[in-house]
N, C-alpha and C positions, 0 to 999 in steps of 0.2 A: 663616440662622435669622431672618433680618427680611425673608423674603419665604413665608415657613410664617404659613397663617392658622390661627387659633385659633381656635376655634371653641368659643361658651358654650352650656353647658345652660340658659337662664334659665325656673323653673321657674314656676309659680305658685302661690301658697297653698294649691291646690286640690288640685296635681298631690305635695305635698311628704308625707309620711310623719305622720303620728297621733307615731309610736312612733320610734327609731334602729332599720333595719336589719330594718327590717318592710316590705311591702309598702301595707298597711290606710294608703287615704290619707282628705284631707279631704273627697275627693270623692265618694268612697265610703258613710263614714258619715255623711255631708247627705244623698248620694239614701238610701241603705238607711232612713235614717232618717223619712225623707217618704214611701218607697212600706213602710214597716209603717202609718204615718200612714195613707196611702191606706186601704189592706186593712182598719185594725180601726176605720174610719164606714163603710166600706161596708158589710162585715160584721156591724156591731153592732148586734144586736137586729132581724132583717127580716121575723122575722115578729109583729110585735108591732104591727102595724095593719090593718083591712083594708081587702081588694080595692078596687080603684075598679075602671072598668064595664071597660075595656080588662083589664088586666093580670086580671080575672076572667074571661071573655074567651078570652082566651094559656091562663093554668093550667086550663082547660075543656079546651078545643083539644088542649091537650101529651095531658092525661094521659088522655084517649080514644088519643091514639095510642102511649103507652107502654102501654095494656092492651091492646090488642090492636085497638080497635076505627077502627083504621085513620086519612086524613088525608084529608079535600079540600080544596084549593085555596078558598079566595076569595078575591077583590081587595079588599074592602073589608077585607079582615086584616092587608092586605100581605101578604107570603113566605113562602115557609115554615123560614126557617133559624133563629128562635126558635124556632117549634113541636117541630122536631127535636130540637136542643140540649137544649128545658128534659125535654123527653121522654125521653132518653138522661138526665139527668140523677136523674128520677124512676125509670128501671133502677135505676139505677148504688144510689140515696141513700135512695130511697124518697118515695113524693110530702106532700110539707104546705105549708106557709105559704113556711116558708123556701126545703127545697127550689126551689121555684116560683122563685122571684127569683136564687136564682144562677148561675143559664146570666147572665141581665142582669145581674146584679151581677158576674163574673167579663170579662166585657166591659167593662163601665163601668174596671173595675181595670187593666186590658188600653190603653184608650186615655187611661190617666194616666203610665201608661208607659213609650206609643208613642214621646216626645219625647230619651227617650234614644237610641234609634236617630238621632237628628238631629243629635249632635253635633260631624260635619265638618263643619256648616249652623251653629247656634248654639253650638259652644262649650262649654263646659260650666259657665259660669256661664250660659247663658243655660239650658240644658238642667235647673239648680239651676229659676232664676224659673220659665220655666213649667211645670213639672211643682210648684211650688208653686202658681202663682195655681191650677194643673185644680185641685189635691188639696183649697182649699177652697172652689172655686168652688161657692155652691147649688146651681144649676141643675147641673150635670155630677151632681154630690155625691146629689143629690134620682131621673135622671138611673139614673146606676148601684144603688137601688135599687128598680127600678120596676120590673114585665115590661113591656118595650115594644120596638120593633125599634130604635130607633132610637141602643139602645146600640150594638149588628149594623152598622149601616151607616154610623157617624163612624166607628166599629174601620175597616172593611173603606176607607173613604177613606180615613183616617190609615195606615193599609198602604201601599196605594195611593201615597200621595205621597208618601211612604220610599223604594216600588220606583223610582219614577222621578225623585226626586231620582238616587238610585246608578245607573242608568242612563242618565243623561247624563252623569254622570263616567266611567264606564265600559260605555259600553257592548259 
């Protein structure tokens, strides 16, 4: 009996269930609340302000692509990803000020959700802290409600970073 190793499963308060005999943990509830806050603040009334100069160009080029007028790449306006995604939204949901900003907004939401996939390295507290900071960041909030290529580039870089960390851990 003395030689037996007793393993203790000490869990932090974030891993504890909210109610006995449920799988719903404090981490799950807090994270879901943060994601809900992020989604609501990014999708709240995106069509109420006028387009900036850049937004008008991006919306116009996307509209031309969606209506069959084609797309010709111009390096002055960055890469084609935003135009194709926005054109897809136009085809699926129609074209207006709200739908023009939707693809960029969804990518902005994706940026703030990406730290969830870094739990192994950040821990649950770290994920909550990073997500909270990203949720209330004025820069990320503004850029997530603005038709620009920044969100796509940042999201792609975050996905690449997460993939690299996973690969380094398990090649």
